[in-house]
N, C-alpha and C positions, 0 to 999 in steps of 0.2 A: 474135755468137751470139744465138740466139733464146731468149727466156725462155718456157718452156712451163709453165703451171700444172699441177702434179701433183695428182692427186686421191688422197685417202686411201682412198676406197672402192674395193673390187675391181671391176674392170671385166671383164665377160665377154668372151671372145675374139670372140664373135659381134658385139659392139658395134662393134668396129673394122671388121669385115667388112661389117656390114649398114648400109645407109643409113638404115634406120628405127631410130634409136638408142633411141627410146622403147620399142619392143617389146623390144629387147634388154635394156634396163635395168629393165623391169617386174618380173621375178622378184627382182632385187636390191632394188627399192623395196618390193616386197611383203614380203620378208624383213626389211627395215629397218622397215617399218611395223608388223610384229609386235612388234619390239623397242620401237618407239615406243609402241605401244598398251600394252605391258607397263609401260613407264616412265610413260605417262599414267595408267594404272590405279593404279600405285603412288602417283603424285602425288595423284590424286583421293582415294584411300584415306587418304593421309597428311593431306590437307586436311580430309576428313571427320572423321578421328580428332582433329585439332587443334580443329575446331569443337565436336565432342562433349565434349572435355576442357574447353574454355572454357565451354561451356554447363553442364557438371556443376559446374565451379568456381563459376560464377555462381550456380547453384542452391544450392550449399553455403553460399556467402556470404550469399545472401538468407535461407536457412533459419536460419543462425546469427544474422543480424540480427533476424529475426522472433522467434526464441527469446529473444534478449537484450531485445527490446522487451516481450515477454510477461512475462519475469522482472522487468523494471523496473516494469511496470504492476502486477504481483502484489505487489512490495515496496512500491510506493506505496500500493496498496490496504490492505495490512497495516498500514502506518504510519498511514494515515488512520483505520483502525478502532481501532488502539491509541490514537491521540490522542483519538478520540471517546470511547472507554471511559474514558480517563484524565480527560477533561473531565467526563464524567458522574459518575465517582467523586468528583472534587473538588467538583462541584456538590452531590452527595448529602452529602458530609462537611460542606460549608458549611451546607446546610439543617439537618442534625442539630445542628451547633454553634449555629446561630441558635435552633433549637427548645430546646436546653438552656439557652441564655442567657435565652430568654423564660420558660422554666419557672422558672429561678432568680429572675428578676425577679418573676414571679407569686408564688412562694413567699415572697420577701422582703416583697412587698406584703401578702400574707395574714398573715404574721407581724406586720407593722407594725399592720395592722388589728386583729389579735387582741390585740396589746399595748395598743392604744388602747382597745379594748372592755374589756379587763381593768382598765385604769387607770380608766375611767369607772365600771365596776362597783365598784371599790374606793372611789372617791370617793363614789358613791351609797351604798355600804354604810357608809362613815364618817359621811356626813351623816345617814343613817337612824339610826345608832347614837347620834350626838350628839343627834338629835331625840328619841329614846326616852329618853335619859338626862335631857333637859330635861323631858320630859312625865311621867316616872315620879316619883311622890313618894318621898321618901327613906323608907327602911324605919325602923320604930320600934325600941325597945329589944328587943322580943321577936323582931324579925326579920319581923313581919307587916307586910304592906302595908295601908294604910288603905283602899284601894279594895276590898279583899276583904271581903265581908260574909258571913261564915259563920255 
């Protein structure tokens, strides 16, 4: 028995009768090519859709990454500004503390000098008082001083 390959595509009756099988199968090929072009169009559209979806997803990822970078930079900038302000505040407090300490030292020094001056003045006053007492003659019985010539 002979094995004859069977075709799944419909064959026009003219194809068996005509020796020019190409001419006979051309309408079938054309109708198949229309189906093929529809399939190809659908495949092309699906491919374009997939590419567009991938491109949009990539753009969304890049946008999200860009926003995340901008937010991180903004947070870093804020942290740097906060650290700078805190350092300036600490420096100002330290300068004020040192100024207060210096003022206290100056005040203590002034008080010490004033105490020394007061002590010298007392000593000088005591010496002057002692000197006057030595230089003044003692008063007589009537309470008059002999130096007074009235």
